[in-house]
C-alpha positions as CSV (number, residue, x, y, z in Angstrom):
1,M,-3.7,-1.3,-5.7
2,L,-0.7,1.0,-6.0
3,R,1.8,0.2,-8.7
4,M,5.4,0.2,-7.7
5,P,7.5,1.5,-10.7
6,T,10.5,-0.5,-11.9
7,A,12.9,2.4,-11.3
8,G,13.2,5.8,-9.8
9,T,15.1,8.0,-7.3
10,P,12.7,9.2,-4.6
11,Y,13.0,13.0,-4.4
12,L,12.4,15.2,-1.4
13,F,11.0,18.8,-1.2
14,S,14.6,19.9,-0.3
15,D,15.8,18.4,-3.5
16,I,13.5,20.6,-5.5
17,L,14.7,23.7,-3.6
18,A,18.3,22.7,-4.3
19,A,17.6,22.3,-8.0
20,A,15.9,25.7,-8.1
21,T,19.0,27.2,-6.4
22,G,21.1,25.7,-9.2
23,L,19.1,27.5,-11.7
24,L,20.0,30.8,-10.0
25,F,23.7,30.0,-9.3
26,P,24.8,27.6,-12.0
27,Q,28.5,28.0,-11.9
28,K,28.7,27.6,-8.1
29,S,26.4,24.6,-8.3
30,L,28.5,22.9,-11.0
31,R,31.7,23.4,-9.1
32,N,30.1,22.0,-5.9
33,F,28.7,18.9,-7.7
34,R,32.0,18.1,-9.4
35,N,33.8,18.3,-6.1
36,R,31.2,16.0,-4.5
37,L,31.7,13.5,-7.3
38,Q,35.5,13.6,-7.1
39,D,35.3,12.7,-3.4
40,Y,32.6,10.0,-3.9
41,L,34.4,8.3,-6.8
42,N,37.9,9.0,-5.5
43,V,38.9,10.4,-8.9
44,E,40.7,13.6,-9.8
45,N,39.7,14.0,-13.5
46,I,36.0,14.3,-14.1
47,A,33.5,16.1,-16.3
48,L,29.7,16.4,-16.6
49,V,27.5,16.3,-19.7
50,N,23.8,15.7,-20.5
51,S,23.9,11.8,-20.8
52,G,26.0,8.7,-20.5
53,T,25.7,8.4,-24.3
54,T,27.4,11.8,-24.7
55,A,30.1,10.9,-22.2
56,F,30.8,7.7,-24.2
57,Y,30.9,9.6,-27.5
58,I,33.4,12.2,-26.2
59,L,35.7,9.4,-25.0
60,L,35.4,7.6,-28.3
61,K,36.3,10.8,-30.2
62,Y,39.2,11.4,-28.0
63,I,40.8,7.9,-28.3
64,V,40.4,7.9,-32.1
65,N,42.9,10.8,-32.1
66,L,45.2,8.8,-29.9
67,R,45.2,5.6,-32.0
68,K,48.5,4.6,-33.7
69,N,46.9,3.1,-36.8
70,K,43.8,4.4,-38.7
71,K,42.8,0.8,-39.3
72,Q,41.9,0.6,-35.7
73,T,38.1,1.0,-35.9
74,Q,36.6,-1.8,-33.8
75,I,35.1,-1.6,-30.3
76,I,34.5,-4.9,-28.5
77,L,31.6,-5.0,-26.2
78,T,29.0,-7.4,-24.7
79,N,26.3,-8.7,-27.0
80,Y,23.6,-8.0,-24.4
81,T,23.5,-4.4,-23.4
82,A,21.8,-1.1,-24.2
83,P,21.2,-0.7,-28.0
84,S,21.8,3.0,-27.6
85,L,25.5,2.3,-27.2
86,F,25.7,1.6,-30.9
87,L,24.8,5.2,-31.7
88,P,27.9,6.9,-30.4
89,I,30.1,4.1,-31.8
90,Q,28.6,4.7,-35.3
91,K,28.7,8.5,-35.0
92,A,32.4,8.3,-34.1
93,G,33.0,6.4,-37.4
94,L,33.8,3.1,-35.5
95,E,32.5,-0.4,-35.6
96,C,31.0,-2.9,-33.1
97,I,32.4,-6.3,-32.4
98,V,30.3,-8.3,-29.8
99,A,31.2,-11.0,-27.4
100,D,29.0,-13.5,-25.6
101,I,28.1,-13.2,-21.9
102,S,28.8,-15.4,-19.0
103,L,25.7,-16.8,-17.1
104,Q,27.8,-16.5,-14.0
105,D,27.4,-12.8,-13.6
106,F,25.4,-11.9,-16.8
107,N,28.3,-9.7,-18.1
108,I,30.7,-10.1,-20.9
109,D,32.6,-13.3,-20.8
110,A,36.3,-12.2,-20.5
111,D,37.5,-15.4,-21.9
112,K,35.6,-14.8,-25.2
113,I,37.3,-11.4,-25.8
114,E,40.8,-12.4,-26.8
115,P,39.8,-14.4,-29.9
116,L,38.1,-11.3,-31.2
117,I,41.2,-9.0,-31.0
118,N,42.9,-8.3,-34.3
119,E,44.9,-5.4,-36.0
120,R,41.6,-3.4,-36.3
121,T,40.8,-3.5,-32.6
122,L,40.9,-0.1,-30.9
123,A,39.2,-0.6,-27.5
124,I,37.3,-3.0,-25.3
125,M,34.3,-1.7,-23.4
126,P,33.2,-3.8,-20.4
127,V,29.7,-3.0,-19.3
128,H,28.6,-3.5,-15.7
129,M,25.1,-4.7,-16.6
130,F,22.3,-4.3,-14.1
131,G,24.7,-2.7,-11.6
132,I,26.9,-5.9,-11.4
133,P,30.6,-5.3,-11.8
134,T,32.3,-7.4,-14.4
135,N,35.7,-9.0,-14.2
136,I,37.5,-5.8,-15.1
137,D,41.0,-6.9,-14.1
138,K,41.2,-9.6,-16.7
139,I,40.0,-7.2,-19.3
140,I,42.5,-4.5,-18.3
141,A,45.2,-7.1,-18.6
142,L,44.1,-7.8,-22.2
143,G,44.3,-4.1,-22.9
144,Q,47.8,-4.0,-21.6
145,K,48.8,-7.1,-23.5
146,Y,47.5,-5.8,-26.9
147,N,47.9,-2.0,-26.3
148,L,44.2,-1.3,-26.4
149,F,42.1,1.3,-24.7
150,I,39.6,0.2,-22.1
151,I,36.5,2.2,-21.4
152,E,34.3,1.2,-18.5
153,D,30.6,1.6,-19.0
154,A,29.4,2.0,-15.4
155,A,26.2,3.8,-16.5
156,S,24.0,1.4,-14.4
157,S,26.4,0.6,-11.6
158,L,26.9,3.8,-9.7
159,G,27.5,2.7,-6.1
160,S,28.8,-0.7,-6.9
161,K,32.4,-1.5,-5.8
162,M,35.1,-3.9,-6.7
163,E,37.6,-4.6,-3.9
164,G,37.0,-1.1,-2.6
165,Y,37.2,0.6,-5.9
166,P,34.0,2.2,-7.3
167,S,32.9,0.6,-10.5
168,G,33.9,2.8,-13.5
169,T,37.3,3.8,-12.0
170,R,39.5,0.8,-12.5
171,A,40.2,1.3,-16.2
172,E,41.8,4.4,-17.9
173,F,38.5,5.8,-18.9
174,G,35.0,5.4,-17.5
175,F,31.5,6.9,-17.6
176,Y,28.2,6.9,-15.7
177,S,24.6,7.8,-16.4
178,L,22.4,10.0,-14.2
179,N,19.3,9.4,-16.4
180,R,15.9,8.9,-14.9
181,G,16.1,5.2,-14.5
182,K,19.6,5.0,-13.1
183,N,20.7,4.4,-9.5
184,I,20.8,8.2,-8.7
185,S,19.1,10.5,-11.2
186,T,19.3,14.1,-12.0
187,L,16.6,13.5,-14.7
188,A,19.4,13.3,-17.3
189,G,23.1,13.5,-17.1
190,G,26.4,11.8,-17.7
191,I,29.8,11.6,-15.9
192,L,33.1,10.8,-17.6
193,T,36.3,10.1,-15.8
194,W,40.0,9.6,-16.8
195,K,43.0,8.6,-14.8
196,D,45.9,10.4,-16.5
197,P,45.7,14.3,-16.3
198,R,47.6,14.5,-19.6
199,H,44.3,13.5,-21.2
200,S,42.5,16.6,-19.7
201,K,43.4,19.1,-22.4
202,G,42.4,16.8,-25.3
203,I,39.1,15.8,-23.7
204,S,38.3,19.4,-22.9
205,L,38.5,20.3,-26.5
206,Y,35.5,18.0,-27.2
207,L,33.7,19.2,-24.0
208,N,33.9,22.8,-25.1
209,Q,32.2,22.0,-28.3
210,I,29.0,20.9,-26.5
211,P,26.3,23.6,-26.7
212,K,24.8,25.0,-23.6
213,L,21.0,25.1,-23.1
214,N,19.5,28.6,-23.1
215,R,17.6,29.6,-20.0
216,L,14.2,28.8,-21.5
217,L,15.2,25.3,-22.4
218,E,16.8,24.8,-19.0
219,L,13.5,25.9,-17.4
220,K,11.6,23.4,-19.5
221,L,14.0,20.7,-18.4
222,F,13.4,21.8,-14.8
223,I,9.6,21.5,-15.3
224,K,10.2,17.9,-16.6
225,F,12.1,17.2,-13.4
226,L,9.1,18.4,-11.3
227,A,6.9,16.0,-13.3
228,L,9.4,13.2,-12.5
229,V,9.3,14.0,-8.8
230,L,5.6,13.0,-8.8
231,A,5.9,10.2,-11.4
232,V,8.3,8.0,-9.4
233,R,6.1,8.0,-6.3
234,P,3.8,5.0,-6.3
235,F,0.6,7.0,-5.6
236,F,1.1,9.4,-8.4
237,Y,2.6,6.7,-10.7
238,T,-0.6,4.7,-10.3
239,L,-2.9,7.7,-10.7
240,L,-1.1,9.1,-13.7
241,Y,-0.1,5.7,-15.2
242,P,-2.0,6.1,-18.6
243,M,-0.1,9.4,-19.2
244,I,3.2,8.1,-17.9
245,A,3.1,5.0,-20.0
246,K,3.1,7.1,-23.1
247,H,6.5,8.5,-22.2
248,K,8.2,5.2,-21.5
249,Y,10.8,4.1,-24.0
250,S,9.1,1.7,-26.4
251,S,11.3,1.9,-29.5
252,L,15.0,2.2,-30.4
253,H,16.6,5.6,-30.5
254,D,18.0,6.5,-33.8
255,T,20.0,9.5,-32.7
256,F,21.2,11.3,-29.5
257,H,21.6,15.0,-28.6
258,S,24.4,16.5,-26.6
259,F,24.4,19.5,-24.4
260,A,26.2,20.8,-21.3
261,F,25.1,19.7,-17.8
262,T,22.9,22.4,-16.4
263,G,23.0,24.4,-13.2
264,F,19.7,23.0,-11.8
265,Q,20.9,19.4,-12.3
266,A,24.1,20.3,-10.5
267,G,22.2,21.8,-7.6
268,L,20.0,18.7,-7.5
269,G,22.9,16.3,-7.8
270,A,24.9,18.0,-4.9
271,K,21.9,17.7,-2.7
272,L,21.2,14.1,-3.6
273,W,24.8,13.2,-2.8
274,N,24.0,14.0,0.8
275,R,22.2,10.7,0.9
276,A,24.0,8.8,-1.8
277,A,25.2,6.3,0.7
278,T,21.7,5.7,2.0
279,L,20.2,5.3,-1.5
280,T,23.0,3.0,-2.5
281,Q,22.8,0.8,0.6
282,A,19.1,0.3,0.0
283,R,19.9,-1.2,-3.4
284,I,22.6,-3.4,-2.0
285,E,20.3,-4.7,0.8
286,N,17.3,-5.2,-1.4
287,G,19.6,-7.2,-3.8
288,K,20.7,-9.4,-0.9
289,Q,17.1,-10.1,0.1
290,L,16.2,-11.0,-3.5
291,I,19.2,-13.3,-3.8
292,N,17.9,-15.1,-0.7
293,L,14.5,-15.5,-2.3
294,F,15.6,-16.8,-5.7
295,E,18.9,-18.6,-5.2
296,N,17.5,-22.1,-4.4
297,I,14.5,-22.1,-6.8
298,D,14.6,-24.8,-9.5
299,G,14.3,-23.4,-13.0
300,I,15.6,-19.9,-12.0
301,Q,19.1,-18.6,-12.5
302,I,20.5,-15.5,-10.7
303,P,23.8,-13.8,-11.2
304,R,26.7,-14.5,-8.9
305,S,29.2,-11.8,-7.9
306,E,32.0,-11.5,-5.5
307,F,31.7,-7.7,-5.5
308,T,29.5,-5.2,-3.7
309,V,26.5,-4.7,-6.0
310,A,24.2,-1.7,-6.0
311,Y,21.6,-3.3,-8.3
312,N,20.0,-1.0,-10.9
313,Q,17.6,-3.8,-11.6
314,F,17.6,-7.4,-10.2
315,P,17.9,-9.9,-13.0
316,I,16.6,-13.5,-12.9
317,L,16.4,-16.0,-15.7
318,I,13.4,-18.3,-15.8
319,D,13.7,-21.5,-17.8
320,D,10.0,-22.0,-18.3
321,L,8.6,-19.0,-20.2
322,A,5.1,-19.8,-19.2
323,K,6.0,-19.6,-15.5
324,R,7.8,-16.3,-16.3
325,S,4.6,-14.9,-17.6
326,E,2.6,-16.2,-14.7
327,L,5.1,-14.6,-12.2
328,E,4.9,-11.3,-14.1
329,I,1.1,-11.3,-13.9
330,E,1.0,-12.2,-10.2
331,L,3.5,-9.5,-9.3
332,L,1.6,-6.9,-11.3
333,K,-1.6,-7.9,-9.6
334,A,0.2,-7.3,-6.3
335,G,1.4,-3.9,-7.5
336,I,5.0,-4.6,-8.5
337,E,6.0,-3.9,-12.1
338,T,8.7,-6.0,-13.8
339,S,10.5,-5.6,-17.1
340,H,12.2,-7.6,-19.8
341,L,14.5,-4.7,-20.7
342,Y,16.1,-5.5,-24.1
343,E,14.4,-8.5,-25.7
344,K,17.0,-8.8,-28.5
345,T,20.8,-8.9,-28.5
346,L,22.9,-6.3,-30.3
347,H,23.8,-8.8,-33.1
348,Q,20.1,-9.3,-33.7
349,I,19.2,-5.6,-33.7
350,Y,22.1,-4.3,-35.7
351,W,23.0,-7.4,-37.7
352,K,23.8,-5.3,-40.8
353,F,26.4,-3.3,-39.0
354,I,28.0,-5.6,-36.4
355,K,31.0,-7.3,-38.1
356,N,30.6,-10.7,-36.4
357,S,26.8,-10.8,-36.3
358,Q,26.9,-14.2,-38.1
359,Q,28.5,-15.9,-35.1
360,S,26.5,-17.8,-32.5
361,F,26.0,-16.2,-29.1
362,P,24.0,-18.8,-27.1
363,Q,24.4,-17.3,-23.6
364,S,23.3,-13.8,-24.5
365,Q,20.5,-15.2,-26.6
366,Y,19.3,-17.2,-23.7
367,L,19.4,-14.2,-21.4
368,A,17.4,-12.0,-23.8
369,D,14.8,-14.7,-24.1
370,H,14.4,-15.6,-20.4
371,L,15.2,-12.4,-18.5
372,L,12.9,-10.9,-16.0
373,L,13.9,-7.8,-14.0
374,L,12.6,-6.9,-10.5
375,P,12.9,-3.5,-8.9
376,P,15.5,-3.1,-6.1
377,H,15.3,0.6,-5.8
378,P,15.0,2.5,-2.4
379,Q,11.3,2.6,-2.5
380,I,11.2,-1.2,-2.2
381,R,10.6,-2.1,1.4
382,N,10.4,-5.4,3.4
383,R,6.7,-5.6,2.7
384,H,7.4,-5.6,-1.0
385,I,10.0,-8.4,-0.6
386,K,7.4,-10.4,1.2
387,I,4.9,-9.8,-1.6
388,I,7.5,-11.0,-4.1
389,S,8.1,-14.1,-2.0
390,Q,4.4,-14.9,-1.9
391,C,4.0,-14.5,-5.6
392,L,7.1,-16.7,-6.2
393,N,5.8,-19.4,-3.9
394,K,2.5,-19.4,-5.7
395,I,4.1,-20.2,-9.1
396,F,7.1,-22.3,-8.1
397,T,5.8,-24.5,-5.3
């Protein structure tokens, strides 16, 4: 039985050739990829770095220099999100304040943000979890009311849209991830955007401080990409699973490294963007089919969204944990991997450092305890949806 991985961009042989070309002509490839992204996201100001974490860190460093009061050190974000976001906040000398989520869309509850705002608040960071756009307009309005910065974390929502606007482009600042588990991946990578061109000079000062990989290190990164090309294919994923499993994230990161986006990644990215619409549409359509499967099942909650969602992973909440375990086992037997993602909230993981960690966050706690993630990526076909339906019916009927 072949195992279907939980994530992964399917690569073609032509993608490998484009990546190799980027190794040989890095500057041309970088210019080309930036231009493609500007058109795709409909933004003018854009930069590329090695990760979404680095992109976030640069934006934090920049807004620290813009703050009117040095007492402003607090960043408000959702209590259920990637723990790695804590690292750039801490490295920038700032503090986390967390807000509970809404079980409507599994994102930050915008109504829970305003009570957390005080004289120490510097910015609000809405996270579009699982690829689902959050209610950004209400959060932007809070930023305007209290003169706060808004940074959109669209790391997992590349391809999602809100009323025609790509997620990550509504607020003044935004960033994306091109890491190996994201909607479109160049192995690693991050994109940062900003609306006002007057920010360009200041942001560039931080971008210019990021070191470039030497040719040997870039070649090693290229070889890792070649391994990823095989690893995301079900046949090789199954065959090589004992080795692949050793390289899966199994513990919290305690640091992050920054370096400039490389030529081979730019060559690869430009080529991938030839079929970005196709890759995105597959996630959208798979998400719709999964909604149809799960929306009327007693004991299961799914997110509701009025926006166009290119799901990074499809989240469901199962009330009965025994049934969640049974469904996981049945799906795995049928060759479909699932995930729990983060099994603790930020206030549990970093309770010593998050200023309001003593508060209660029942919704995010429930999500962390009951979440199951299904793969919606482009390698999921109608036959896989049927398999999921069969496993679901076996447990819940």
